[in-house]
N, C-alpha and C positions, 0 to 999 in steps of 0.2 A: 504494500500500499504505499509507501517511505518513493519510491522510485517514482511511484504511478504521481505521485503526486507532486515531487521538486519537475518530471516530466511537462505535464498542462504548465506547471509555472512558469518555468524555461517559455513553450511554445507561447507561454498570456507573457509574457513581456519582448522575446523576438517579432511580439505583434502588433506591440504596441511600440515600439522603437519603428515600427518597420512604419509603420500606420503617420506617425513622427515629418520621417524621414519622407515620405510621401508630397510630391510636390501639390498633385491634384488634390491638396486637401486644404484650402482655400482661413480657414479657421479651423483656433484649436484649441477647445476652453481645456480653464485652467485653473481647477475652481470656483470663483467666480470671476476671475479676469478671462479677458478672450482676444483672445490673437488677429488682429485678418489681416489683412493686402492690403495695401493703398487703395485697389476700386472700390472694397468693400469701404471700409473707415469713409473712401471719403464720397457714398451715398449713403448711407448712414448717419455722421455725423452732423451733418444737416443739420440745424439750432439744434443743435446738441450744442456744451461744454466741451469746447477741447483747446486743452493744458499743452501747452511747451514745456518740457523740465529743465530742458537745458538753461543755461547762464546767459543774460542778462546782451554780452556780447556774442554769441551764439545765435541769440532771435532776432537779436540787428542787421545780422548779412542771411536771415529771408529765415519767415515761418507758415505754416500756412492760414489764408484766410481768417482772422474771426478768432483765432488764438490767443490763450493771452500763455505771459509768461508767466511761473512761477517754478523757481530755481532752487533745483534736485540739490542742492550745497547749500541749503539755509539752513539755521538750525531748524527756525519752524517751520518748514516747507509741510509738514502736514497740519499742523497749529491753521494754514491758508487755510490748506479743503475744507474744513470746517463753515467759513462761508457757501455752501451747492451743497440742493439737494443729495441729500443722499437717498433715496429711492426712486430722484433722473441719471438720465445714462451719463458716465463720465469719458472722457477721448483721451488718450497723455499722447505722446510719446515725444525721444529724445532725437539725439543726432543720427544715432544705428540702431540703438535698441536694449541696448545694452546695458545705458539706465533703468530704462519703463520697462524692465521687468522686476528690477527692486521695487519699484516706486509703486505698479501698478498693484503689486504683494498687499504691501503699505497703508496703502488708496481701503483698498479693496477689505480690512480689520477695520480700517473707521464706519464701516458696515454702508458702506457704499455695496446697493446692487449689484449694479451694471461697470464695472471698469472694461472699457475695448485698449488692446497696446493695439500699437501701426508699425505692426514688420517691417522692420529692416530699420525707422525713422522715417526720420527724414530726408534722408539718403535714397533710402528706398522708394520715398517717393516721389522725388524729384526726378530717383532714376525710370519711372513710369510714365515720366512725360507728364505731370501737375502742375499746377500753378502753386510759384512760387513769392506770397503776398516782402517789400521790406518798404 
């Protein structure tokens, strides 16, 4: 029985890894955080809060239309999210997606019901020919 259980568990892990690698998947759910492709992010973030978590200098170089800047490296980063309705979706991005994965989990723990993370950050957004404001 133990051998069968271990074998079954290994297959499950391999299947999960394959799904995460499969590029046909555009949306990956990680708990309460949903990672989205640029096209999904663009379509679904309309009329919702979009937060750019890069530094102010990075933000000045270009940002997604209507995004607000909340610097991930500020001491009061999480406190600034208390100004937003936790029942409303919140869309976040950074430069390449590294900061956002950590930030999204923290924001979700604050009680936000829907946190959306732009896969690959603004670099991926731009690479997919989406507009950038300056």
